[in-house]
C-alpha positions in Angstrom: 116.9 94.6 76.1 116.1 90.8 77.7 115.6 87.5 75.6 113.2 85.1 75.9 113.9 82.0 77.9 114.5 79.3 75.5 114.2 75.6 76.5 116.6 74.9 78.8 117.4 78.4 79.9 117.9 79.4 83.6 115.4 82.3 83.3 111.4 81.9 82.6 109.5 83.4 80.0 106.9 85.7 82.1 103.6 87.4 81.1 101.7 90.3 82.7 97.9 91.4 81.8 97.5 95.2 81.3 94.1 96.0 82.9 94.2 99.8 83.7 97.4 102.5 83.6 97.1 103.7 86.7 99.8 106.8 86.6 102.8 106.9 83.7 105.8 109.2 83.5 108.3 109.4 81.0 110.3 106.6 82.3 107.9 104.8 85.2 104.1 103.7 85.6 101.9 102.0 87.8 99.9 99.7 86.3 97.1 96.8 87.5 97.8 93.6 85.9 96.8 90.2 86.1 100.0 87.9 86.2 99.1 85.4 82.7 102.3 83.4 83.0 104.0 83.0 86.5 105.9 83.4 88.9 106.8 87.1 87.9 109.4 88.0 90.4 110.9 91.5 91.3 113.5 92.9 88.5 111.5 90.8 85.9 112.8 92.3 82.5 109.7 92.9 79.7 111.0 93.6 75.8 107.9 92.6 74.0 104.4 94.7 74.2 101.7 92.4 72.6 100.1 94.1 69.3 103.0 96.6 68.9 106.2 96.5 66.9 107.1 99.4 69.3 110.5 98.7 71.3 110.1 98.0 75.1 112.8 97.3 78.1 110.8 97.7 81.6 111.7 96.3 84.6 109.2 95.0 87.6 110.6 97.1 90.5 108.0 96.7 93.1 104.7 94.7 93.3 101.6 95.2 95.8 98.9 92.3 96.4 95.8 93.4 98.3 98.1 96.4 100.2 101.0 94.6 100.7 104.1 94.4 98.7 105.2 90.9 97.7 108.3 89.7 96.1 107.2 87.5 93.2 103.8 87.5 91.4 101.7 83.9 90.6 99.5 83.1 87.6 96.5 84.0 88.3 96.9 87.5 90.8 95.9 90.5 90.4 98.3 93.4 91.7 99.4 96.9 91.4 103.1 96.9 89.8 105.8 99.5 89.2 107.5 99.7 85.8 110.8 100.9 85.3 112.5 102.0 81.9 112.0 102.5 78.0 109.1 102.5 76.7 106.2 103.1 79.2 104.3 105.6 77.0 102.7 102.7 74.6 101.4 100.9 77.6 97.4 101.5 77.4 95.0 100.5 79.5 92.3 97.7 78.1 88.9 98.7 76.8 85.7 97.1 75.6 86.6 97.9 72.2 90.3 96.8 72.4 91.9 94.1 73.9 94.3 94.2 76.6 98.1 94.5 76.5 100.2 91.9 77.1 103.6 92.1 78.3 106.1 89.6 77.8 109.7 89.0 79.5 111.8 87.1 81.5 112.7 86.9 85.2 116.0 88.1 86.2 119.1 85.2 86.8 118.9 83.6 90.2 
């Protein structure tokens, strides 16, 4: 799994808030998200899931904003993203009764 960056590291810490899980299979999910800490670049790896002790190792393979594929998501943007890897089955749609999940990780090295 990837590590969250430390000060002085070349990797930047990123966060996505999960609004809705649209499609999920065993190794891939399409998810509607809001970028809480970015920019989040294609290839970002996520290894923490808020409110869960479950291990995840997800890679962002695609991001679509207003129907256009983009290479990065800036803070505040909403998008449809494709996540691939271990732990997609732990991603859940946020509800009024439960808080939305947040995935945390790091961008790929430049």
